[in-house]
VOTI-852157 format. One record per residue (C-alpha): y, x, z; residue in one letter; residue number from 0. Coordinates in steps of 0.1 Angstrom, whole numbers, padded with zeros to 4 digits. Example, Ala and Ser with C-alpha at 12.3 -4.5 7.8 and 13.67 -1.06 7.14 Angstrom:
% residues 2
REC north  east    up resn resi
REC -0045  0123  0078    A    0
REC -0011  0137  0071    S    1
END
This chain:
% residues 254
REC north  east    up resn resi
REC  0022  0025  0468    M    0
REC  0004  0049  0446    K    1
REC  0028  0078  0452    K    2
REC  0028  0071  0489    L    3
REC -0009  0073  0491    F    4
REC -0012  0105  0470    L    5
REC  0017  0121  0491    S    6
REC -0004  0114  0523    I    7
REC -0034  0127  0506    A    8
REC -0020  0158  0491    L    9
REC -0002  0169  0524    S   10
REC -0035  0170  0540    G   11
REC -0051  0190  0512    L   12
REC -0023  0215  0512    S   13
REC -0024  0220  0549    A   14
REC -0062  0228  0544    S   15
REC -0054  0253  0519    G   16
REC -0069  0233  0490    F   17
REC -0053  0235  0455    A   18
REC -0038  0202  0435    L   19
REC -0062  0195  0407    D   20
REC -0044  0183  0375    I   21
REC -0063  0171  0344    L   22
REC -0046  0175  0308    S   23
REC -0057  0173  0275    A   24
REC -0029  0169  0247    H   25
REC -0016  0206  0238    P   26
REC  0019  0197  0245    I   27
REC  0011  0185  0280    A   28
REC -0011  0214  0286    T   29
REC  0014  0236  0273    G   30
REC  0044  0224  0294    I   31
REC  0024  0222  0326    A   32
REC  0009  0257  0320    S   33
REC  0045  0270  0316    H   34
REC  0061  0249  0343    L   35
REC  0034  0254  0368    L   36
REC  0026  0293  0361    A   37
REC  0035  0305  0396    E   38
REC  0014  0279  0416    P   39
REC -0014  0283  0392    I   40
REC -0012  0320  0397    A   41
REC -0010  0313  0435    A   42
REC -0041  0291  0433    Q   43
REC -0020  0262  0448    S   44
REC -0024  0242  0416    V   45
REC -0054  0242  0394    K   46
REC -0048  0231  0356    L   47
REC -0080  0217  0342    H   48
REC -0082  0211  0304    S   49
REC -0105  0181  0295    A   50
REC -0108  0198  0259    V   51
REC -0112  0231  0242    P   52
REC -0078  0248  0237    N   53
REC -0081  0249  0200    N   54
REC -0089  0212  0195    L   55
REC -0064  0191  0176    P   56
REC -0050  0161  0194    A   57
REC -0062  0138  0166    T   58
REC -0098  0149  0175    R   59
REC -0097  0146  0211    Q   60
REC -0107  0111  0212    L   61
REC -0139  0117  0197    N   62
REC -0145  0147  0219    Y   63
REC -0141  0129  0249    L   64
REC -0163  0099  0239    Q   65
REC -0191  0125  0229    G   66
REC -0196  0162  0238    R   67
REC -0170  0162  0263    G   68
REC -0178  0132  0281    K   69
REC -0199  0146  0310    E   70
REC -0176  0175  0314    A   71
REC -0146  0147  0318    L   72
REC -0167  0128  0345    T   73
REC -0167  0160  0366    E   74
REC -0132  0170  0359    L   75
REC -0119  0133  0368    S   76
REC -0137  0132  0399    Q   77
REC -0122  0164  0409    A   78
REC -0085  0157  0402    S   79
REC -0057  0141  0417    E   80
REC -0033  0136  0386    I   81
REC -0039  0132  0351    V   82
REC -0011  0144  0324    L   83
REC -0008  0118  0295    T   84
REC  0015  0115  0264    V   85
REC  0002  0080  0255    R   86
REC  0038  0068  0253    S   87
REC  0040  0087  0219    I   88
REC  0005  0094  0209    F   89
REC -0014  0060  0211    A   90
REC -0047  0078  0206    Q   91
REC -0041  0096  0241    D   92
REC -0072  0080  0263    Y   93
REC -0073  0105  0289    L   94
REC -0061  0084  0316    Y   95
REC -0081  0053  0310    P   96
REC -0111  0074  0305    F   97
REC -0106  0094  0336    S   98
REC -0097  0065  0357    R   99
REC -0133  0050  0350    R  100
REC -0146  0080  0373    H  101
REC -0117  0081  0398    N  102
REC -0099  0050  0405    I  103
REC -0073  0069  0427    R  104
REC -0063  0094  0399    I  105
REC -0024  0094  0392    I  106
REC -0011  0095  0357    P  107
REC  0019  0112  0346    I  108
REC  0034  0106  0311    D  109
REC  0055  0133  0301    L  110
REC  0075  0115  0276    A  111
REC  0082  0083  0293    T  112
REC  0081  0079  0331    P  113
REC  0056  0052  0339    I  114
REC  0076  0035  0366    D  115
REC  0103  0030  0342    G  116
REC  0130  0043  0368    E  117
REC  0143  0073  0343    R  118
REC  0148  0079  0308    A  119
REC  0121  0086  0283    G  120
REC  0121  0106  0253    V  121
REC  0141  0093  0222    S  122
REC  0118  0081  0194    K  123
REC  0124  0076  0156    I  124
REC  0117  0042  0143    E  125
REC  0088  0053  0122    Q  126
REC  0050  0045  0120    E  127
REC  0038  0081  0129    F  128
REC  0003  0088  0142    L  129
REC  0020  0106  0169    Q  130
REC  0055  0112  0175    H  131
REC  0062  0147  0180    P  132
REC  0094  0144  0200    V  133
REC  0092  0178  0214    W  134
REC  0106  0191  0181    F  135
REC  0139  0179  0195    D  136
REC  0152  0205  0222    P  137
REC  0167  0177  0243    Y  138
REC  0133  0156  0242    N  139
REC  0113  0185  0252    L  140
REC  0137  0195  0280    S  141
REC  0133  0159  0292    L  142
REC  0096  0164  0293    M  143
REC  0100  0194  0314    Y  144
REC  0123  0176  0337    S  145
REC  0099  0143  0339    N  146
REC  0067  0165  0349    L  147
REC  0088  0185  0376    A  148
REC  0103  0155  0392    R  149
REC  0068  0136  0393    E  150
REC  0049  0168  0406    I  151
REC  0076  0174  0431    S  152
REC  0075  0140  0442    S  153
REC  0036  0140  0448    F  154
REC  0038  0175  0464    E  155
REC  0071  0185  0477    P  156
REC  0058  0221  0489    N  157
REC  0057  0233  0452    L  158
REC  0092  0246  0445    K  159
REC  0096  0240  0408    L  160
REC  0135  0241  0405    E  161
REC  0135  0279  0393    A  162
REC  0109  0274  0366    A  163
REC  0125  0242  0353    L  164
REC  0157  0259  0351    E  165
REC  0145  0289  0332    Q  166
REC  0125  0269  0308    A  167
REC  0157  0246  0301    Q  168
REC  0178  0279  0295    K  169
REC  0153  0290  0271    S  170
REC  0156  0259  0253    L  171
REC  0194  0261  0252    I  172
REC  0192  0294  0239    S  173
REC  0170  0283  0212    L  174
REC  0193  0257  0201    R  175
REC  0220  0281  0201    N  176
REC  0200  0303  0178    D  177
REC  0195  0276  0155    M  178
REC  0230  0264  0152    E  179
REC  0241  0301  0147    Q  180
REC  0214  0302  0117    F  181
REC  0227  0269  0105    L  182
REC  0265  0279  0107    S  183
REC  0257  0308  0083    N  184
REC  0246  0285  0055    L  185
REC  0276  0281  0031    E  186
REC  0277  0246  0030    Q  187
REC  0270  0217  0055    E  188
REC  0231  0218  0058    P  189
REC  0214  0189  0041    V  190
REC  0177  0193  0049    A  191
REC  0144  0185  0031    L  192
REC  0117  0178  0053    L  193
REC  0084  0189  0040    L  194
REC  0067  0169  0068    S  195
REC  0083  0135  0078    P  196
REC  0077  0143  0116    E  197
REC  0101  0171  0114    L  198
REC  0128  0144  0116    A  199
REC  0126  0150  0152    Y  200
REC  0137  0186  0148    F  201
REC  0167  0177  0125    T  202
REC  0176  0147  0149    Q  203
REC  0179  0173  0177    G  204
REC  0204  0195  0156    L  205
REC  0221  0166  0141    Q  206
REC  0214  0176  0105    I  207
REC  0213  0154  0075    S  208
REC  0178  0153  0062    S  209
REC  0155  0137  0036    V  210
REC  0117  0135  0038    A  211
REC  0096  0146  0007    A  212
REC  0073  0121 -0006    S  213
REC  0038  0134 -0019    A  214
REC  0048  0121 -0054    D  215
REC  0084  0131 -0052    A  216
REC  0101  0151 -0080    D  217
REC  0115  0181 -0058    L  218
REC  0139  0192 -0082    A  219
REC  0155  0158 -0090    T  220
REC  0156  0152 -0053    L  221
REC  0173  0185 -0044    I  222
REC  0199  0180 -0069    Q  223
REC  0206  0145 -0062    A  224
REC  0207  0149 -0023    Q  225
REC  0224  0182 -0024    G  226
REC  0196  0198 -0005    I  227
REC  0202  0234  0006    N  228
REC  0178  0238  0032    L  229
REC  0140  0232  0034    A  230
REC  0120  0228  0067    I  231
REC  0084  0230  0070    S  232
REC  0059  0232  0101    D  233
REC  0037  0258  0081    S  234
REC  0037  0284  0055    E  235
REC  0042  0263  0021    P  236
REC  0025  0274 -0010    E  237
REC  0037  0301 -0031    T  238
REC  0048  0281 -0061    A  239
REC  0067  0257 -0037    L  240
REC  0085  0285 -0020    Q  241
REC  0094  0300 -0056    E  242
REC  0106  0266 -0067    Q  243
REC  0130  0263 -0036    L  244
REC  0141  0298 -0042    S  245
REC  0150  0292 -0077    A  246
REC  0172  0262 -0067    Q  247
REC  0191  0279 -0040    G  248
REC  0174  0264 -0010    V  249
REC  0168  0284  0021    K  250
REC  0134  0277  0036    L  251
REC  0131  0275  0075    L  252
REC  0096  0274  0090    I  253
END
């Protein structure tokens, strides 16, 4: 019913030359939407509004939306037809419930798990993460692109997103191929040391055996016991750690 209502409403807006207004906050949702909708945004047939500053981490957005960003959120919610969310993988994503307070008709799209349950959502690891960075897995990221393209196209069929989606998926395939080529150059089957446990999504996507390093772990013992030959980090490790890994013949991937 909501989709039917929105389709009717948007058909009238498009015919009148107005843009489709989309509200977002979480960095991955904003990033995917900016990439996928680049042409409609440039043509001004879509307006993508961020409810938070671009450099604000997802874990700080809740406080911002309840405080300094509350007034701006009210205005953006009232002006938008669609709100992007990833609440299925990040419980602190309150953008949809907050925006609905100001616009009862705003339609949510969860990029990670379709709200209607008709299609598959991303694959989640059974661990208690504050947020599940499922996009580290190229397959999951591709699925998020597909979910957004399908939902937006069902709301506004005049937006032709097939080419943009195909290009994004080709880029992800190329990225995966590059990573597999890197791994194939290792002398042994890779066993990865994860310097951040959330990077398990990355190794899951590439089907690499991995071990997460705890804060109090004896890395030298762990590396020897597990046969680790690759360390993966989402940021530049301290120099001492890099030297320790190098001394034990462990390659570093950032």
